[in-house]
Structure formats: C-alpha cells, structure tokens
C-alpha positions as CSV (number, residue, x, y, z in Angstrom):
1,X,26.4,-106.4,-0.3
2,X,25.5,-102.6,-1.1
3,X,25.3,-100.3,1.7
4,X,24.1,-96.8,2.7
5,X,27.4,-95.2,4.6
6,X,26.3,-92.6,7.0
7,X,27.7,-90.3,9.8
8,X,26.8,-91.7,13.1
9,X,25.4,-88.5,14.1
10,X,22.8,-88.8,11.1
11,X,21.7,-92.4,11.8
12,X,18.7,-91.8,13.5
13,X,17.9,-89.0,10.8
14,X,18.1,-91.5,8.1
15,X,15.8,-94.1,9.9
16,X,13.0,-91.6,10.6
17,X,13.3,-90.6,6.9
18,X,12.9,-94.0,6.1
19,X,9.9,-95.0,8.2
20,X,8.0,-91.6,6.9
21,X,8.6,-92.6,3.3
22,X,6.9,-95.9,3.9
23,X,9.3,-97.9,1.8
24,X,11.5,-101.0,2.7
25,X,14.9,-100.0,1.9
26,X,17.2,-101.8,4.7
27,X,17.8,-105.4,4.2
28,X,16.5,-106.7,7.7
29,X,18.4,-110.2,7.0
30,X,21.6,-108.3,7.2
31,X,23.5,-106.6,10.3
32,X,24.0,-102.9,10.5
33,X,27.4,-102.4,11.0
34,X,29.6,-99.7,12.8
35,X,33.0,-98.4,12.1
36,X,35.0,-95.6,13.3
37,X,32.6,-92.1,12.7
38,X,30.3,-94.1,10.2
39,X,27.1,-96.5,10.3
40,X,26.7,-98.8,7.4
41,X,22.9,-99.6,6.7
42,X,22.4,-102.8,4.3
43,X,20.2,-102.0,1.5
44,X,17.5,-104.3,-0.1
45,X,18.4,-102.8,-3.4
46,X,20.3,-99.1,-4.3
47,X,17.7,-98.5,-7.0
48,X,15.1,-97.9,-4.3
49,X,16.7,-94.8,-3.3
50,X,16.2,-91.3,-5.1
51,X,19.6,-89.6,-5.1
52,X,18.0,-86.3,-5.7
53,X,15.1,-86.1,-3.1
54,X,15.4,-88.7,-0.6
55,X,18.4,-88.3,1.7
56,X,20.9,-85.9,-0.1
57,X,20.9,-83.5,2.8
58,X,22.5,-86.3,4.9
59,X,25.6,-86.6,2.9
60,X,25.0,-90.3,2.6
61,X,27.4,-92.7,0.2
62,X,26.4,-96.0,-1.7
63,X,29.1,-98.3,-1.0
64,X,30.3,-102.3,-1.5
65,X,31.2,-104.1,1.5
66,X,30.7,-108.0,2.7
67,X,27.4,-108.5,4.4
68,X,27.1,-110.1,7.7
69,X,23.7,-112.3,7.9
70,X,21.2,-112.3,10.8
71,X,20.3,-115.7,10.1
72,X,22.5,-118.3,11.6
73,X,23.2,-120.8,8.9
74,X,23.9,-124.0,11.1
75,X,23.9,-127.3,10.1
76,X,21.9,-129.1,13.3
77,X,22.9,-132.7,12.3
78,X,25.3,-134.7,9.9
79,X,22.3,-135.4,7.5
80,X,21.6,-131.5,7.3
81,X,25.4,-130.9,6.8
82,X,25.7,-133.7,4.1
83,X,22.6,-133.5,2.4
84,X,24.3,-132.1,-0.6
85,X,27.3,-134.2,-0.6
86,X,26.5,-137.9,-0.2
87,X,23.8,-140.0,-2.3
88,X,20.4,-140.6,-0.7
89,X,21.0,-143.8,0.4
90,X,24.1,-143.2,2.4
91,X,22.1,-140.3,4.3
92,X,19.5,-143.0,5.2
93,X,22.2,-145.3,6.6
94,X,23.9,-142.0,8.6
95,X,24.9,-142.7,12.4
96,X,21.8,-141.5,14.4
97,X,24.2,-140.6,17.1
98,X,27.6,-140.1,18.1
99,X,29.8,-139.6,21.5
100,X,31.7,-136.6,21.9
101,X,34.4,-136.8,24.7
102,X,36.6,-133.8,24.8
103,X,38.4,-133.3,21.8
104,X,37.4,-136.6,20.4
105,X,34.3,-137.8,18.7
106,X,33.4,-141.7,18.8
107,X,30.8,-142.7,16.0
108,X,29.4,-146.3,15.0
109,X,28.9,-147.3,11.5
110,X,26.5,-150.2,12.2
111,X,24.3,-149.8,9.3
112,X,27.1,-149.5,6.7
113,X,27.9,-153.2,6.4
114,X,26.0,-153.2,2.5
115,X,28.1,-150.4,1.2
116,X,30.9,-151.6,-1.0
117,X,34.2,-151.6,0.3
118,X,35.5,-149.2,-2.4
119,X,33.2,-146.5,-1.3
120,X,33.4,-147.1,2.3
121,X,36.6,-145.2,3.3
122,X,35.3,-142.2,1.2
123,X,32.2,-141.9,3.0
124,X,33.3,-142.3,6.3
125,X,35.6,-139.5,6.0
126,X,33.1,-137.2,4.4
127,X,31.2,-137.8,7.7
128,X,34.1,-137.4,9.8
129,X,35.0,-134.0,8.2
130,X,31.3,-132.7,8.6
131,X,31.8,-133.8,12.5
132,X,34.7,-131.9,13.0
133,X,33.0,-128.9,11.3
134,X,29.7,-128.9,13.4
135,X,31.5,-129.3,16.6
136,X,34.4,-127.1,16.8
137,X,36.2,-128.7,20.0
138,X,36.4,-132.1,17.9
139,X,39.9,-132.7,16.7
140,X,39.8,-136.5,16.2
141,X,37.0,-138.9,15.0
142,X,37.2,-142.5,16.0
143,X,35.1,-145.3,14.6
144,X,33.8,-148.1,17.0
145,X,35.2,-151.1,15.6
146,X,34.1,-153.7,18.3
147,X,31.5,-154.2,21.2
148,X,32.5,-153.5,24.6
149,X,34.4,-156.7,26.0
150,X,36.7,-158.1,28.6
151,X,37.3,-157.1,32.4
152,X,38.3,-153.7,31.4
153,X,35.0,-153.0,29.3
154,X,37.0,-151.7,26.5
155,X,36.3,-151.7,22.7
156,X,38.4,-151.2,19.8
157,X,38.5,-147.8,18.2
158,X,40.1,-146.8,14.8
159,X,41.2,-143.5,13.6
160,X,39.1,-142.0,10.7
161,X,40.3,-138.2,10.4
162,X,42.5,-135.9,12.8
163,X,45.1,-136.5,15.5
164,X,46.0,-140.0,16.6
165,X,45.6,-139.2,20.3
166,X,43.0,-140.8,22.3
167,X,44.1,-139.1,25.4
168,X,41.6,-136.0,26.1
169,X,40.1,-133.8,28.8
170,X,36.2,-134.3,29.4
171,X,33.9,-131.6,31.1
172,X,30.6,-132.2,32.5
173,X,28.5,-130.8,35.7
174,X,31.4,-128.6,36.3
175,X,33.9,-131.3,36.9
176,X,36.6,-132.3,34.5
177,X,38.3,-135.7,33.8
178,X,41.5,-136.6,31.9
179,X,41.1,-140.1,30.2
180,X,42.4,-141.9,27.3
181,X,39.1,-143.2,25.3
182,X,41.2,-146.5,24.1
183,X,42.1,-147.7,27.6
184,X,39.6,-146.9,30.0
185,X,35.9,-147.1,30.0
186,X,33.8,-144.2,29.9
187,X,30.3,-143.0,28.6
188,X,29.2,-139.5,28.2
189,X,25.7,-140.6,28.1
190,X,25.5,-141.3,31.8
191,X,25.9,-137.2,32.2
192,X,22.5,-136.8,33.6
193,X,22.4,-140.0,35.8
194,X,26.1,-138.9,37.2
195,X,24.0,-135.7,38.1
196,X,21.2,-137.1,39.3
197,X,22.7,-139.3,41.8
198,X,25.2,-136.3,43.3
199,X,22.3,-134.4,43.9
200,X,20.4,-136.8,46.1
201,X,20.3,-136.2,49.9
202,X,23.5,-137.4,51.7
203,X,23.9,-137.0,55.2
204,X,27.1,-135.8,57.1
205,X,30.2,-138.3,56.7
206,X,27.8,-140.5,54.7
207,X,30.3,-143.4,53.7
208,X,29.9,-144.6,50.2
209,X,31.6,-147.3,48.0
210,X,31.9,-146.9,44.1
211,X,32.4,-150.4,42.9
212,X,33.2,-149.9,39.5
213,X,34.6,-146.1,39.5
214,X,36.5,-146.1,36.3
215,X,38.0,-142.6,36.2
216,X,35.8,-141.5,39.2
217,X,33.1,-139.4,37.5
218,X,30.4,-140.5,40.1
219,X,32.6,-140.0,43.3
220,X,34.1,-137.0,42.0
221,X,30.7,-135.4,41.4
222,X,29.1,-136.7,44.5
223,X,32.1,-135.5,46.5
224,X,32.1,-132.2,44.8
225,X,29.0,-130.9,46.5
226,X,28.4,-133.2,49.6
227,X,30.2,-133.7,52.9
228,X,31.0,-137.4,52.3
229,X,33.6,-140.2,52.4
230,X,34.1,-142.3,49.2
231,X,35.8,-145.4,48.6
232,X,36.4,-145.8,44.7
233,X,37.6,-148.9,43.3
234,X,38.6,-150.1,40.0
235,X,40.3,-153.3,38.6
236,X,42.0,-151.4,35.4
237,X,45.3,-149.9,36.4
238,X,44.9,-146.9,33.8
239,X,41.8,-146.3,34.9
240,X,42.9,-146.0,38.5
241,X,46.0,-144.0,37.4
242,X,43.4,-141.6,35.8
243,X,41.0,-141.7,38.8
244,X,43.7,-140.6,41.1
245,X,44.8,-137.7,38.6
246,X,41.0,-136.6,38.2
247,X,40.6,-136.6,42.1
248,X,43.2,-134.3,42.3
249,X,41.9,-132.0,39.4
250,X,38.5,-131.6,41.1
251,X,40.1,-130.9,44.6
252,X,38.5,-133.8,46.4
253,X,41.3,-135.8,47.6
254,X,40.4,-135.2,51.0
255,X,36.9,-137.2,50.0
256,X,37.7,-139.6,47.7
257,X,40.0,-142.8,48.6
258,X,41.1,-144.5,45.1
259,X,41.8,-148.2,45.3
260,X,43.1,-150.2,42.1
261,X,41.4,-153.4,43.3
262,X,38.9,-156.2,42.0
263,X,36.1,-155.7,44.7
264,X,35.9,-159.4,44.7
265,X,39.3,-159.3,46.9
266,X,37.3,-157.2,49.7
267,X,35.7,-160.3,50.9
268,X,38.9,-162.6,51.1
269,X,40.2,-163.4,54.7
270,X,43.0,-160.7,55.6
271,X,42.0,-158.2,53.2
272,X,42.8,-154.7,55.0
273,X,40.5,-152.6,53.2
274,X,37.6,-155.1,53.0
275,X,38.1,-155.6,56.7
276,X,38.2,-151.8,57.3
277,X,34.9,-151.0,55.7
278,X,33.0,-154.3,56.5
279,X,29.4,-153.6,57.2
280,X,30.1,-149.9,57.4
281,X,29.0,-148.6,54.1
282,X,25.8,-146.5,53.9
283,X,25.5,-146.3,50.1
284,X,27.2,-148.5,47.3
285,X,26.8,-147.4,43.4
286,X,27.3,-150.6,41.1
287,X,27.5,-149.2,37.7
288,X,28.4,-152.6,35.8
289,X,25.0,-153.5,34.2
290,X,26.2,-156.4,32.6
291,X,27.6,-158.4,35.6
292,X,26.1,-156.7,38.6
293,X,24.6,-159.4,39.8
294,X,27.6,-161.3,40.3
295,X,28.8,-158.8,42.8
296,X,25.8,-158.7,45.3
297,X,27.6,-161.0,47.6
298,X,30.3,-158.0,48.0
299,X,27.5,-155.6,48.4
300,X,25.9,-157.5,51.5
301,X,29.4,-157.7,53.0
302,X,30.0,-154.2,52.9
303,X,26.6,-152.4,53.5
304,X,25.5,-151.6,57.3
305,X,23.2,-154.4,58.2
306,X,20.9,-151.7,59.7
307,X,20.2,-151.0,56.1
308,X,21.8,-148.7,53.3
309,X,21.1,-147.2,49.8
310,X,21.8,-149.1,46.7
311,X,22.1,-147.7,43.1
312,X,21.9,-151.0,41.0
313,X,22.9,-150.8,37.2
314,X,21.3,-153.5,34.8
315,X,20.7,-154.3,31.4
316,X,17.1,-155.7,30.8
317,X,14.5,-156.6,28.2
318,X,12.2,-153.4,27.5
319,X,9.0,-155.4,28.5
320,X,8.7,-155.8,32.3
321,X,12.0,-154.9,32.8
322,X,11.7,-153.3,36.5
323,X,9.7,-156.4,37.8
324,X,12.0,-158.9,36.4
325,X,15.0,-157.1,37.8
326,X,13.7,-156.5,41.1
327,X,12.6,-159.8,41.6
328,X,16.2,-161.1,40.5
329,X,17.9,-158.6,42.6
330,X,15.7,-159.7,45.6
331,X,16.6,-163.4,45.0
332,X,20.3,-162.7,45.1
333,X,20.3,-160.5,48.1
334,X,18.3,-163.2,49.8
335,X,20.8,-165.6,49.1
336,X,23.1,-163.4,51.4
337,X,20.8,-162.8,54.1
338,X,19.4,-159.4,52.9
339,X,16.3,-157.8,51.1
340,X,15.0,-155.1,49.4
341,X,13.6,-153.2,52.5
342,X,12.2,-149.9,50.3
343,X,12.1,-149.3,46.8
344,X,13.0,-145.6,46.2
345,X,12.9,-145.3,42.7
346,X,13.4,-147.0,39.3
347,X,14.1,-145.5,35.9
348,X,15.2,-146.0,32.1
349,X,18.7,-144.7,31.9
350,X,18.9,-145.0,28.1
351,X,17.9,-147.3,25.5
352,X,21.0,-149.9,24.8
353,X,19.5,-151.9,21.9
354,X,16.1,-152.4,19.9
355,X,15.2,-155.1,22.7
356,X,16.9,-153.6,25.7
357,X,17.4,-150.7,28.2
358,X,19.8,-149.9,30.7
359,X,17.8,-149.1,33.8
360,X,18.7,-148.2,37.3
361,X,17.0,-149.6,40.4
362,X,17.6,-147.1,43.5
363,X,16.5,-148.9,46.7
364,X,17.4,-149.4,50.6
365,X,18.7,-153.2,51.5
366,X,19.0,-154.2,54.6
367,X,20.1,-157.7,56.4
368,X,17.1,-159.9,57.3
C-alpha cells in the first residue's frame, strides 16, 4: 500500500487540507496507523496528490508499507471457507453443523456415503483443516463413526486431523468441565437447556436428584447459583470420575454429592442411599431421552409424596409430540401411584432427526 507519512502534530492539518480540497485521497478501507512520531494515512492513489501545491508545507513523504484492512475477511462457515477449494457437488454435501467441545471438533459426514472412497479421505481432511482455521481454539477434529449406543451412551470417534487426545476442557455458562469425548456422553447443544434449568426458581436447601448426571453439567450449573443439595448419579465410572473432578473445579463440592451407581439400585432393599432419600426429593432431572420412561418407578420412589418438580426429557415424533409424551408419562406415573398435578412448561429442546425432536416436559408430580 502507498501511505502518506507525516509528523503527528501535522496530522489534523493534513485532514483539514484534504477536506477543503473536496478530493478523495485517503483509502477508507484501510487503517490509519501510528508509529513513534509519525502518522501513516493510506492512499487511494498517490497520483491524486500534487506534490508542488497540495501539502508540501507539511513535509510529508509517500512511502510503501503493508496495509491493514478494516474489512474483516472472515469465512463464516465451512461452505464459505471451502467455496474455492472443493467441487460444488462436495460443497452441497457438506456437514450442516458440528460440535465444538473445548479443543475438539466433532463432525458427522452422514451425506458422504456416495463419494468414491479414493476421494473421501482428502475431502474430509480439507474440511477438518477449514474447521481448525475457522475455530482458533480447535486442535483436533474427530469424525462420528457410529450412533450413540450402550448403557454408557457412547459413540465411536475417529481422528481426521490434529492431536490424538480426546480429553479436553469445555467451558459453558461460567463453568468448566474436563471430559473425554470418547469415554463419556456430553452434548454442547444442551447449553441453553442447562442454563434455563439452573435459572429456575429454587428454594433454600431444595433437594435435587440428577439421575443421569454424566460429567455433572446440570448439577454444577444449578449448584453454582442456587442454595441447594444435589444427589448426582451416573453408571459410567469414567463419567463419575470426571464429575467428581468437575465438582471440585467449580467449587460446588459442598452442594453436589456424586455417586457411581445405576439408579435402579436405589429402589433395592438395603440400599443405603436409596433409603436415605426415599420420598425426600423436591426436584428430579431425567436427561436420558431414549429410556426415561423406564425409570419412572425410581422417580416416584424418590419424589416427595406431597409433590415435586420433574424435568422429563424424551425423543418424540414431531407431530403431536407433547400430547403423546404427556399421556404416556401420566400412564407410567399412574402405574406407580402418582400423577401429573401441574404442567409447568413444555418445549422442543432441539431437532433430533427429520422426523423426531428432543423435547422436555417440566411438571409437578405427586402421589395419588
């Protein structure tokens, strides 16, 4: 770029002369820069300046230096970034979204099944490179290789690019979580839902059960800002280990009690924890949408008979989802001598597939 270099004390005089000349000389798309005693004004063209008459009294000099654009040339998504790199038919099949968990990006190539195998690896690496460039914190890109399955709700992940390290630190809503994306279930897409629940109305010393706590995000965010007592359970021993660590990291160990336990065991005769909290719980979070109905007997066993709040998550067909889930929920509660006493809220948390949504029902349940 061509610049006018001029002493700082003459900068305003230069601007006044330019204004009075009614000529466009300074390039508005580049930054005015400062260095020691000088100001550098970017020029549209040095040919616009008449050296003999325009500004000679100000002792300026025309120089060359690297220009700094005011226009932020940021690629907002993968298609923008790769538009000049990949064939159009590949851009059409690009992943619509991806998850970023700390320094790890996880992407699903569910529409790449028609691409020839010899090109597949190259295209995936190009996309992974773009992900790392667009998201400066990302160090590794993994591909989803399977659906979520098993009692620990895990999926297979394969490294495409970057560091082979599946442990990371994820931050959300002023809290932080250490976790291993290959060994525990975690969804950053529940960010808003965790914030919503944590900002509900809680009373002093409210007793809460987080049935399927994972690494602790629901429990920790609630405990961080509310005067509560939480019993957080997870069957996965690795998730339990991270949950305990995250409780310490977020300094809520005085409010959150962590247990590596299948909650079905709570109802067994002689279970000390189950006996301790039997019919003493004011609120229960059931974030196991594929199987929540199977644990409503535990919910009724733990909840106060006089009533308490249930946050119930379930997958449901998009059509009439709330009516269907509420009817089924009331049926299962009835089998355990309880019922929905008050419907507080119902909402779609996110789309799960073209035909199904993840929904939540917030309600008061009580014994009949």
